[in-house]
C-alpha positions as CSV (number, residue, x, y, z in Angstrom):
1,M,131.5,107.0,115.2
2,Q,134.5,105.9,113.3
3,P,136.6,108.0,110.9
4,G,136.6,107.4,107.2
5,K,138.9,105.4,105.5
6,L,141.4,107.9,104.9
7,N,140.2,110.2,107.7
8,L,140.6,112.7,105.3
9,I,137.9,115.2,104.2
10,T,138.2,113.2,100.7
11,D,136.3,110.4,102.7
12,V,133.4,112.4,101.7
13,S,132.4,111.2,98.3
14,G,133.0,113.7,95.2
15,L,135.8,115.5,96.6
16,L,139.7,115.8,96.0
17,V,142.1,118.0,97.6
18,G,145.3,119.1,96.0
19,N,148.4,121.0,97.5
20,A,151.1,123.2,96.0
21,H,153.8,125.2,97.9
22,D,157.0,127.1,97.4
23,E,159.9,126.4,99.8
24,D,161.5,129.6,99.4
25,L,158.3,131.5,99.8
26,R,157.2,129.7,102.8
27,S,153.8,129.8,101.6
28,G,151.0,127.4,99.4
29,V,147.7,126.9,98.2
30,T,145.1,124.1,98.7
31,V,142.1,123.5,96.7
32,L,138.8,121.6,97.0
33,V,137.8,120.1,93.9
34,P,134.5,118.5,93.6
35,H,133.9,115.9,90.8
36,G,130.6,118.2,90.0
37,E,128.9,121.5,91.5
38,L,129.3,122.2,95.2
39,V,126.8,123.8,97.2
40,A,128.4,125.9,99.5
41,A,128.0,128.7,102.4
42,V,130.4,130.4,105.0
43,D,131.0,131.7,108.2
44,S,133.3,134.1,109.0
45,R,134.6,136.0,112.1
46,G,137.2,137.7,113.6
47,G,138.8,140.8,113.0
48,G,141.0,140.4,109.9
49,T,139.0,138.0,107.0
50,G,140.6,138.2,103.5
51,S,137.9,136.6,101.2
52,R,136.9,136.6,97.6
53,E,133.2,135.8,96.3
54,F,132.0,135.5,99.8
55,D,128.5,137.6,99.0
56,L,127.8,135.0,96.1
57,L,127.5,132.1,99.1
58,R,124.7,133.9,100.6
59,P,121.7,132.0,100.4
60,E,119.6,134.7,98.5
61,A,122.5,135.2,95.8
62,T,121.7,133.8,92.5
63,V,124.3,131.5,91.8
64,Q,123.6,127.9,93.6
65,S,126.8,126.3,93.6
66,V,130.4,126.9,93.1
67,N,133.1,124.9,91.4
68,A,136.1,124.9,93.5
69,I,137.3,126.5,97.2
70,V,140.7,127.6,97.9
71,L,142.7,128.3,100.9
72,S,145.5,130.2,100.5
73,G,148.7,131.8,102.3
74,G,149.9,135.1,101.1
75,S,147.3,137.3,102.9
76,A,145.7,139.4,100.4
77,F,148.1,138.3,97.4
78,G,147.2,134.8,97.9
79,L,143.6,135.9,96.8
80,D,145.3,135.5,93.4
81,A,145.6,131.8,93.6
82,A,141.9,131.7,92.7
83,G,143.0,133.0,89.1
84,G,145.2,130.1,88.3
85,V,142.3,127.7,89.6
86,M,139.6,129.6,87.5
87,A,142.1,129.3,84.2
88,C,142.2,125.6,84.8
89,L,138.4,125.0,85.5
90,R,137.7,127.6,82.3
91,A,140.0,125.2,80.2
92,K,138.0,122.1,80.9
93,G,134.8,124.1,80.1
94,I,133.8,123.8,83.9
95,G,131.9,127.3,85.6
96,Y,128.8,129.5,85.7
97,R,127.5,129.8,82.0
98,A,126.5,132.9,81.0
99,G,125.3,133.0,77.6
100,T,128.5,132.0,75.6
101,S,130.8,132.9,78.4
102,I,131.8,130.3,81.3
103,V,132.6,131.9,84.8
104,P,134.1,129.5,87.1
105,I,133.2,130.4,90.8
106,V,136.1,130.0,93.3
107,P,135.5,131.3,96.6
108,T,138.8,131.8,98.7
109,A,139.8,132.6,102.0
110,I,143.5,133.4,102.7
111,L,145.6,133.5,105.9
112,F,148.6,135.9,106.7
113,D,152.1,134.5,106.3
114,L,154.0,137.1,105.0
115,N,156.3,137.5,107.9
116,N,157.7,134.1,108.5
117,G,161.1,134.3,107.0
118,G,160.4,133.2,103.5
119,D,161.3,135.5,100.3
120,K,158.7,137.4,99.4
121,D,160.3,139.6,96.8
122,W,158.5,138.4,93.9
123,G,158.5,141.8,92.1
124,D,155.5,142.2,89.5
125,S,154.7,138.6,89.4
126,S,152.5,137.0,91.9
127,P,153.6,133.4,92.4
128,Y,149.9,132.4,93.5
129,P,148.4,131.8,90.4
130,A,150.6,129.4,89.5
131,L,150.4,128.1,92.7
132,G,146.6,127.6,92.5
133,Q,147.1,126.1,89.1
134,T,149.5,123.6,90.4
135,A,147.5,122.8,93.5
136,F,144.4,122.1,91.1
137,D,145.9,119.8,88.7
138,S,147.4,117.7,91.9
139,A,144.0,116.9,93.3
140,S,143.8,113.5,94.7
141,V,141.9,111.7,97.2
142,N,145.2,111.3,99.3
143,F,147.0,114.5,100.1
144,D,149.5,115.5,102.7
145,Q,149.1,117.3,105.9
146,G,151.6,119.4,108.0
147,N,153.8,121.5,106.0
148,A,151.7,121.7,102.9
149,G,149.5,123.9,100.9
150,A,148.2,126.7,102.7
151,G,149.3,125.4,106.1
152,F,152.9,125.4,104.4
153,G,154.3,128.6,106.2
154,A,151.9,129.0,108.8
155,N,152.4,129.4,112.5
156,A,150.0,128.6,115.4
157,G,149.9,128.8,119.0
158,G,153.5,129.1,119.7
159,F,154.1,125.8,117.2
160,K,154.5,125.6,113.7
161,G,151.2,125.5,111.9
162,G,149.9,123.4,109.2
163,L,147.2,121.7,107.2
164,G,144.6,119.2,108.9
165,S,142.0,116.8,108.0
166,A,139.9,114.6,109.5
167,S,136.5,112.7,108.8
168,V,134.0,110.8,110.4
169,Q,131.0,108.6,109.2
170,V,128.0,109.4,110.9
171,A,125.4,107.2,109.8
172,D,124.7,103.5,108.6
173,D,124.1,104.4,105.0
174,G,127.5,105.7,104.9
175,T,126.5,109.7,105.4
176,T,129.9,111.3,105.9
177,V,131.2,114.6,107.4
178,G,135.3,115.8,107.1
179,A,137.0,118.7,107.6
180,L,140.3,120.7,106.0
181,V,142.1,123.5,107.7
182,A,144.9,125.4,107.6
183,V,145.7,126.7,111.2
184,N,147.7,129.9,111.7
185,S,146.3,130.9,115.0
186,V,147.1,133.5,117.2
187,G,145.5,131.5,120.1
188,A,146.9,128.6,121.8
189,V,146.3,124.8,120.8
190,T,147.5,123.0,123.7
191,Y,147.3,123.2,127.6
192,P,150.2,124.8,129.4
193,V,151.5,121.8,131.5
194,S,150.8,118.4,129.5
195,G,151.1,119.5,126.3
196,A,147.9,118.0,125.2
197,F,145.8,119.4,122.6
198,Y,142.6,121.3,123.5
199,A,140.9,119.0,121.1
200,W,141.9,115.7,122.7
201,G,138.3,114.9,123.9
202,S,137.4,114.4,120.3
203,E,140.7,112.6,119.4
204,A,140.0,109.4,117.3
205,G,142.6,106.5,118.0
206,N,146.0,108.5,118.6
207,E,145.6,110.5,115.4
208,F,147.4,113.5,117.1
209,G,149.5,111.7,120.0
210,G,147.1,110.9,122.4
211,V,148.4,113.3,125.2
212,L,145.9,113.5,128.0
213,P,145.7,116.9,130.2
214,V,146.3,116.7,134.1
215,A,145.4,118.3,136.9
216,E,147.8,121.2,136.7
217,D,146.3,121.9,133.5
218,R,143.2,123.4,134.9
219,G,142.5,127.4,135.1
220,N,141.2,129.8,132.7
221,A,144.5,131.7,131.9
222,V,144.3,133.0,128.2
223,R,147.3,132.5,126.2
224,M,148.3,134.1,122.9
225,P,151.8,132.8,122.6
226,K,152.5,133.6,119.1
227,L,152.6,137.3,119.9
228,A,152.0,138.3,116.3
229,G,150.0,141.7,115.2
230,P,146.6,142.4,114.1
231,R,145.8,140.5,110.7
232,E,148.9,138.3,111.2
233,N,147.2,135.4,111.9
234,T,143.9,133.5,110.7
235,T,142.5,129.9,110.9
236,I,140.6,129.2,107.7
237,G,138.7,125.6,106.7
238,I,136.3,123.5,105.1
239,V,133.7,121.3,106.6
240,A,132.1,118.8,103.9
241,T,129.1,116.4,103.7
242,D,127.8,114.1,101.3
243,A,124.1,114.6,102.9
244,A,122.1,116.8,100.3
245,L,122.1,120.4,102.0
246,T,120.7,123.8,100.6
247,K,122.9,126.9,100.7
248,S,121.1,127.9,103.8
249,Q,121.5,124.5,105.5
250,C,125.2,124.5,104.3
251,Q,125.3,128.1,106.3
252,Q,124.0,126.5,109.2
253,F,126.3,123.6,109.1
254,A,129.3,126.1,108.8
255,I,128.1,128.1,111.9
256,M,127.9,124.8,114.1
257,A,131.2,123.7,112.7
258,H,132.9,127.0,113.8
259,Q,132.4,125.8,117.3
260,G,135.2,123.2,116.2
261,L,137.7,126.2,116.2
262,T,136.7,127.3,119.6
263,R,137.2,123.9,121.2
264,A,140.4,123.4,119.5
265,I,142.0,126.9,119.6
266,R,141.8,129.4,122.8
267,P,141.0,132.1,122.4
268,A,139.5,132.3,118.6
269,N,138.0,134.7,116.5
270,T,140.0,137.1,118.0
271,P,140.7,140.7,116.6
272,F,143.9,139.1,115.3
273,D,142.3,136.6,113.3
274,G,140.0,136.5,110.1
275,D,138.6,133.1,110.8
276,V,136.6,131.2,108.1
277,V,134.7,128.0,108.2
278,F,132.8,127.0,104.4
279,G,130.4,124.6,104.7
280,V,129.7,122.3,101.4
281,S,127.4,119.4,100.3
282,T,128.1,117.2,97.4
283,G,124.1,116.3,97.5
284,I,124.3,112.7,97.1
285,R,122.2,111.3,100.1
286,P,119.2,113.1,100.8
287,L,118.0,114.3,104.6
288,A,115.4,112.0,106.4
289,D,114.8,114.9,108.9
290,P,116.1,118.0,107.6
291,V,116.1,119.6,111.2
292,L,117.4,116.7,113.2
293,D,119.7,115.6,110.8
294,L,121.0,118.8,110.0
295,A,121.8,119.2,114.0
296,T,123.6,116.0,113.9
297,L,125.6,116.8,110.8
298,G,126.8,120.2,112.5
299,A,127.7,118.7,116.0
300,H,129.7,116.2,114.3
301,A,131.5,118.9,112.2
302,A,132.5,120.8,115.2
303,D,134.3,117.3,116.4
304,C,135.8,116.9,112.9
305,L,137.2,120.3,112.5
306,A,138.6,120.4,116.2
307,R,140.6,117.3,115.3
308,A,141.6,118.5,111.8
309,V,142.9,121.4,113.8
310,A,145.3,119.6,116.0
311,R,146.0,116.9,113.4
312,G,147.2,119.9,111.3
313,I,149.7,121.0,114.3
314,F,150.9,117.3,115.3
315,E,151.6,116.7,111.5
316,A,153.8,119.6,110.7
317,D,157.5,119.5,110.9
318,S,159.9,122.3,112.2
319,Q,160.8,125.4,110.0
320,G,163.0,128.0,110.2
321,Q,162.5,129.3,114.1
322,S,159.4,127.6,113.9
323,V,159.3,124.6,116.3
324,S,156.8,121.5,115.6
325,Y,154.8,120.0,118.1
326,R,156.1,116.7,117.8
327,E,159.6,117.8,118.2
328,K,158.9,119.8,121.4
329,F,157.3,116.9,122.6
330,G,159.7,114.1,121.5
331,F,157.5,112.4,118.9
332,S,159.7,111.0,116.4
333,C,157.1,110.4,113.9
334,Q,153.6,110.8,112.6
335,T,151.0,109.1,114.4
336,N,148.0,108.1,112.3
């Protein structure tokens, strides 16, 4: 199985991604924008989740599709980013129609980056609605990783965290799975001796450096090198496919994909984290076998999400006191 053309979630037909950040704030916003409507569900774990519109994603909820998904820094303040995205969508006449009213549906998940050294003294006016609008307006098939969007101010597993993405073509008919993640975990992301990523076994080419574990890495030591407090972390992501999935199938897709976090981050889903994975479908290609095909898609989504986690760390640059993986291990530039 090969990555898609861009090795980004936007290799899934019908998706765009926009990023925005504020350097002084050391925080940012990422928005996933579909060309049309998007079927979506969510799998939420850990002890510090921050969210918006999650109840609406339950399979039994009335609204069957969403208009965008937001990943944001800023802890609970970052939930305001959805308002900026909603304003952009409403101006375009996009949203759930209730009589003469249009209500854009924008589920949102946030991570905690308030204590990373940035200037958070924004007074009475939250910067996140404007960041949401900027991210929406910049949506494209190409986008930056590392210090970008929701990953701009993230820190993860003892390194500078970041935004990562990956894709894989899973069938000859072009069916594709993609992942997008902002990594801000309390858990470690690399083996202790070699510095190899825990996700090394899923790496496509040298997309995150090609470092292999060594015998001395063996063991079951639990490491949480970030030494952060409760609710100061969280990894938030999206897995997507162009296969046609229902809301309940999207939820199973997200549940299976969540295993990618536990492969790439050790430990994940802790009381310190509010880990979230959205599962989304653009609905282009019907499933030939609803059970077998869904299981296959979910398995690829887990691998893809693990790769995206490692890419988010690998592509990040040092920021303040937070040292990047590439600086620590002597990589002079990104490897694609």
